[in-house]
N, C-alpha and C positions, 0 to 999 in steps of 0.2 A: 430358706425352704422349710416349709411346715410339713411334717410327715405324721401321720397317725397310723399305728399299728394295732389292728383288731385281729383277734383270734377266737375260735369256739372252744367250749369247755371239754372237747374230746382231747384238747392238748393240754399237757401239763408242764409248768414252768416254775421255778423258784420263786419264792414270794418277792424277793428283791427285785425281780424283773416285772412281776405283775403290778408293783407299786409305782413303777415309773409313770409320769404324768402323760407320757405320749402312747401308753399301751392299755388296751381295753379287751376285756373278756366278754363275748356274748354266749350265754348259757343255752344248753339244750334243756329240754323238759325230761324229767324222769318221773315215770308213774309207777308208785310203789302202792299195792294193795288199794287202788281206786283213787289214791290221792296224787295229785300233781305237785311237783317240786321243780324249782329252777336250780339248774345244778351249779353249786359254788356260791350260790345267793340265798338260797333257803335254808342251807345247813352248811356246817364245815365238814371236811372229809372224815374227821373223826366221827361225827354225829351220823353221816351216811352210813358207816359201817354198823353203828348202833342200831340203826333203822333197819338195815339190811339183816342182821342177825336175828331181829324179831319180826321179820316180814314172814308171811305164809306164801309167797310167791316170787318168782324172779322178776325183779324191776325191769320196765321197759322203757326206752328212750324215744323221744322224738325230735327230730332234726330241727335246727334253727330255721325259722320260716323266712320266707321272701320278705314280708312286712317288716321282720326284725332287722334284717340286713338294710332293706330300703331306707328305714328310719335313720339308722346310724350313718349310712353313706351319705344321705342328703344333709344331715346334721353337720358332718365335718366338712364336706365338701363347700358347703355354703359359708363356712368359717375359714376357708382358704386352705385347707389341707389336702396334700394328696394321700391317698388312702392305700395302704397294704393289708390285705385280709388273708391270714393263713388259715386253713381249715384242717380238721382231721381228715383222714383217708376217704376219697370219693368211692371207695371200695366197700366202705363199712356203713356210710350214711349218705343222705340226700342233701346234707349241708353245703357241700361244695356247689352242687346246681343250684340251691336256692341263692347263694351268693352271687352268682353268675346271672341269674335272671334279674336279681335287684341291680347289679351293676348295669345292666343293658337299660334300665328306665332312670337312671340319675346321670346328670351331667357332672363332669368332673374327671379327675384322674384317679382311677380305682384300679387296683392291680390284685387279682385273686391268685392264690398259691395253693395247689393242691399238694399237701405234705406227704401223702401216701403212706403216713405212718399214724399211730395214735399215742396218746400219753406222752412219755418223755422222748420218744422219736420225733413227733410232731414238734415238741419243745425246744428241741435243738436249733430248729430253723427260727423260732422266735428269738432265742438267745443271741444267735448270730446276727438277726436283723435288727434287734435294739442295740447291740454294738456299733453296728454300722451307721444306725441313725444318729447315735451320739457322737460319733467321729465327724459327722456332717460333711463329709467329702463327695457323697454319692447322691443322686437323685433316687427317687422311689423306684422308677424302672430299672435303674442300675443296681439298686439293692436286690431286687427280684431275680436279675439275672446273676447276681452272685450266689443267691440261694440255689438257683438251678445247678451251678457248679458243684454244689456241696453233695447232690444227690448220691454220687457214688462212694461217698465217704461216711454217709450217716447209717447208723445201725441202731437197732433196739434188741436188747434180750431182757426177757422177763420170765419169771417163774410162778406159776399159779400155786400157792400153798396148798389149796385143795382142788380136786378135780370135779367137785360137785357142781359148780356153777357152769363149767363147760359142759358137763352131762346134761343139765337141765335146760341150756340154750340150744342143744342138738349139735354143737360143734365137737362132741366126743361121743363115741359109742358106750353104751351102759356098762358092757362087759369090760372094756378098756379102762373105764373110770373105776369100776370095782377092784379090778386086779392092781391098778395102781395104787390106790388107797390103802389096799391090803399089804401090798409089799413096800410101801412109803416110796414109791417111785415118783421122783418129782421131774416132768418134763421142762426142758430149757426152751423156750419159744423165741422166734424171731418173727419179723414181718418182711416178706418178699412180694415186690408188686402190689403192695397194699394189702396182703392177706397174711394171716397167721400161719406159721409153720413150725413144727417141732424140729429143733436142730440137734438137740443131744438129751441125754437123760442122766439123772443121778440118784443114787440110792440113800434116802435120809436127808434131812435138812443140813446136818453139819457140812456137807460136802457142796452145797450151794456156793457159798461164797468164793471159796477157793476156785471151783471150777469157772465160774463167772470171770474171775481175774484172769485166769489162764486164756479164756476165749477172747477176751477184750485185748489181751497182748498179742495174741495170734493174729487177730484181725487187722491189728495195726504195727505188724512185723516189730512188736516189741517197743515201739516208739510212741510215746503219749504226750511229749513235751508241747506240741503245737496242737493237741486235740482238746476239745471240749468234753468232759465225761460228767453226766449227770446220773446221780445214783438216788432212786426213789424207792418207797416202800409203802405198803397198804395195810392198814389193821394190824 
């Protein structure tokens, strides 16, 4: 059984997973100061932060298009693959809808999975799916069923080092951003039903790591032996 695992660049995964032969990323387009870049293709993450630091405006993203998905789906179904496509949250982008529109116009077994997360939250599903594909015991449809069973146990916790970009994007009032930056208050955020939510706060960067560890243990009743824990950072 041949299975191809496709994901969009709103999902972040470890490099060793991305390098597997059956895994492929489809990039969103990022517009920075009038120039368009393919996310994860035209620059590394380190280069992105350098561009961001020198930019005069907040970057804007464009979803993966119907055509992008259709070309990939046609390519792999014609090669005899069943396709599993995992997308970033449908609440944050139209990419999930684009994938479904493309699926409707392509013959073959294609399964679209809305992670309802972004970044490492979405990545947890890709890591799990890759493990199940390598084990070789389940069909593509059965793997998607297993991913659905994970929803109750997948969590994402993240801490924006600065509140400036949340303020610029309109996701945080200017006064809250100003006070937070002045007092060095760092919000700990999560995603619930595909949307960002502040779940805790810490004062100063030195408290972040220990607070995150405490929250992860609490969410899992102190038991992490059978869990996948992914740690990421930016800039």
